[in-house]
N, C-alpha and C positions, 0 to 999 in steps of 0.2 A: 620294165625296159623302157614301153611306151609313155610310161608318163615320164620319163628324165626327157626322152626326147622332147613333151610338149613342154616343159621348163625350159628348154633350150630357146625355145620360139620369141619369147618376150625379147629375152637377152641377145639374140642373133639381129632381133629390128633395133635394140639400143644400139648394138658395133653399127650395123647399118647407120644410125645417124649421126655417131662420133667420126666413123670414114667420111660421112660427106662433109662436116663441117671441116674434118682437117685437110680434106682433099678440096675443100671452097680456099682455106687460107693459102694453099700453093698457086691455084689461078689467082689469088688478088693479088699474089707476089706479083706474079707474071702478067700483071694487068688484065686479066681476062674475065674482064667481070662480070658479062653476062653469063660464063657458065659457075662464076662463083655463086651469082646471086640463086640460080635454078638449083644448086646444090645446098644452098641455105634453106631452101623452100622444101627439097626433100629430106633434107634433115627435120624441118617441123612436121613432115605426113610421118615420117618413120616414129619421132618420139611421139607422136600422139596415137601410135598402133600400140605402142611398145604396153603401156600400162594397162591399155584397152583389154590388149588380147590375155594380157595376166591376171585380169580380172574376171574373162568371161571364162579364163581356164582354171580359175582359181590355182594359179601357179605364183602369186605374189609374195616376195620374201624381201626379207631386211638387206639380202645380197645385189637382189634386184633395184631394190630400191637406190642403196650406195651406188651400182652401177650406173642408172640413171642418172644420177646428180652429177656424178664426175663426169657424164658423156657432156650435160649437158652445158657445164661449163667452157669445155672444145668447142660444140657446135651455136649456142646461144651466146657466150661470153669473147671467146678469142677471136671465133671466125668473124662474127658482124664488127667487132671493134677493129681489126686489120682491114676489111671491106670497107668500112665506114671511113677509115685515114686513106686509104687507095683511091677512094673514088672521088671526094672531095677534099678531106680532112688536110691532108698535104699540103693543096695549094692555099689555104689561109696561111696567107704571108703575116703572120703576128710572133715576133719573137718575144719571148718572156724574158730569156736571157742571150746568150751568145751561143745555148747548145742548145735550149729548151722551147721548142713548138707549141703554142696555144692548142695547134689540131693534134698533137701528141697528147696533151692533156686531155682533152674533150673524149677522144678514142678512149683512153686510159679512165676515166673517169665514167664512160659506157661499160668497162670490163669490171670497177671494183662496184658498181650499180649492181650488174647481173650476179656477183659474189653475196654481196649482201641480200639479194633478193632470195637466191640459192639456200643461202644458211637461214632467213625466215621461215621458208617452204618448209625447211628439214626439221622443224621444231615445234610447226603449226599443227594443231590438230581440228581445225576446220576441215571440214567435205565440200560443204554445199557452196563457199566463198574463199578467195584468192583473197591474202591483202596486199596489194600492187599488182603492178602488169605482170601477169608470167613473163617470164626470159624470152621463151617461147614467140608469144607475140610480137615481142620486142621486135627480135632477130626478122620474122615474116614481114612486120612494117618496113625493116629497111631493105628488105630483099624486094618488095611489092613496087615499094616506093623506085626503087633504081629500074625494075621490069617495067613500069606504066612511063616514067620518066622518057626513057629509051626509047619506048614505043612510038612515042607523043616527039620524039626529037627535042625533049627540053632540056639542055645543059644546065646543071644546077651550078655548074663553076660561076654562072653569072648571077648566081643569088644565093652565093656564100652567107649572107646572114642568114636568111630562112632557114638555111639546110643546116648551120650549127645551131641553130636555136629548136631544131625539132629534133635534133640527137640530141641536146639538153634534157628537151622536153621528155622522150623516151626515157631517159635516167633516170629523171627525175620521177615520172611514174611508175617504174619499177621500184624504188625504194619507199613509194610513198605508202600513206597508210588505208589508200584509196579500197573499196570493197568489189570486186569482181567476181562474176558469177561462174563458177568452176565446171558446170555440165557434166562432172564427176558421176553422177544419178541420172541424168536425161533419160540414158537408154532403158530406164526401168520401165518393163510393163504396165506396172500398176499407175506409174506415174505422168507416163505420156498422155496427151491432149489429142483428140482428131484435129483441132485448129492447128496446133504444131507439126502434126504429121502432114497437111495440107501445106504449111508455111514451106516444110522440108523439101518437098515433091517440088513444088514453085522455084523454090530455089536453085534447087539442083538443076532443073530446066533452064533456066536464066544462066547460072553458072558456064553450063553448056554453050551457050551461045557468046558469051566473052567472060572468060574464067577469069583471068588477070584482074582484070577491072573490079569484077564483084567481089572477087576474093581481097583486093586493097581497100575496096569501100569496107566492107562487112570486118576488116582488120582495124581500122580506122575507126570506125562507130564503137567495138570492142573497148578500143583503147580510150574514147572518150566518154564511154559509159560507168565507169569508173567514179572523175571528176564531177559527171551532172548527177550522177545517183546521190554523191555527198551532198551537192548544194538542192537538190531536191528532200532530201533529209531534212537537212540544217531549215530549209523553209517550211516544213511541216512542223516540226521541234518548237521555233520561235513561232508559228500560229496556235499552235497548243497551248504554249507559254502564255500569248495574250489573251488567248479565251479564258484560259485560269484565273489570270489578273481579273479581266474583267468579270469575274463570277464572283471572286472576292470582293470586287466594289460595289455589284451589286448587295451582295450578302450583308454588309456593313451596314 
């Protein structure tokens, strides 16, 4: 009986996540974007907890994995796509034809990118790295970007081109083949280091001072870490190839 109750906890967290995503959609349609953005943030937090709780309580299951994936479609696919459209994409006054707007296409591109990213994740076996930006991070970037710009009184409708490019960039990063650290095994006692513990404590203190800005910067750094790591890897590869070629020349 106790085991069955523990088994329910991760699924309840997943349910909370999908409900936050669903209610976010409703508030987006009602143009209550501040509430919708915070609900996306809540969905992200709950989604991060369900898998962690399942692993700690040893209640992981195929059902839970499938349920979580379907919930992600709503919370991090449909919800942020609708949010982006209601926020500024509906104001992109460029008609493809008499009935199709560019804003609709970009919002649809975001949704399709999430679906492709989730399909890749469901068939991936890697535990240490994600291939492509995780869709919860894409949603949190959208949410925090709104919260930050709203806090500082920045009207993105005056920067439509930049906002559109940012939306497309997030979509691209999700379906890209850039590697992102998963942090799944980060909490393992035998792997965690003292300086990481110190860094986490320091980060928590800073976050308490200005949580929104810190979370936004961290999400942005994580999103850019994929292409940055790829560039560094390519540079090192070329350097090694160059050294090998020089050695071959000297060996002749």
